[in-house]
C-alpha positions, 0 to 999 in steps of 0.5 A: 500499498505505500508508494515506491519510488522505482514502482511509480510514474507521476501523472499530471492532468490538465491543469491548462491555461484557460482552465487553470483559473475557474477551478476550486483551488487552483493555486494550492492544486497547480503548487502541488503539483508542480512540487510532484513534477519538481520532486520526481524530477529531482528523484528520476521517477518519470512524469506525464503531462495532459492536456485536454484539446489545447487549441481551445484549453490553451497550453498547460499553466506555467508553472508546470511547464517551469516544473516539468523538466524532462516529463513527457508531454501529451494532447488528448481529447478524450476525458480519460487519458486511458482512452488516449490512443497510445497512452496507456501503452505509454504508460505501461513502457514506463514499467512501473505499476503505480499512477501518481495522480494529480490534476484537473477537473477531478469529477470528469478527466481525473476520475475517468483516467483514475478508473481506466489506470486502473481497468489497465492494471495499474495501482491508482493513487490521486493527490488529494490536495492536487486534484480539483474541480470548478467547485468543490462538489464535484471534487469532493464526490469525485473523491468518494466515489474514486476511494469507495471505487479502490482509487488510493487517495493520498496528499502531496505530502505523503507521496514525498515521503514515500518517494523519499523513504527515511531521513538523513539522505543526500536527496531528502536533503535535496527535497527538504526546500519542497516539504517545507 
């Protein structure tokens, strides 16, 4: 049930320029997703960023682009990343059974992605403080539904500390600014 660095990958879903301003608690969702991207970069954890219909919703917000490092971006038109042709294969190629999932909107693209990836055999961990919707009601209902469906609900700090596994290492010192 713990997140293991060598077994996980990070997937950021649709934190985009034209949608982000309408998202409840957008700044926290973006900041925590960026922290996770930075942590993944520093720990050599594969990271992926989806963008829903870029022509209409714009690119990922600047903070996500800045933190992305070598993360792989892909555009989609399906709500679920798992329904987009080639994406499950892309994630499977990383040979990591755990998906750490963040993004917007929790009740649409994130929820459908979570269940789609779960059906494809991944252990899915939703980072609750890095996921939201336009309304808190939709966000909360989505989290309840995912929890009931077997998606593991975690926080940004849970992910970072589980990736680190122990204190006193050079990696711990490197990631400490992301935690403080």
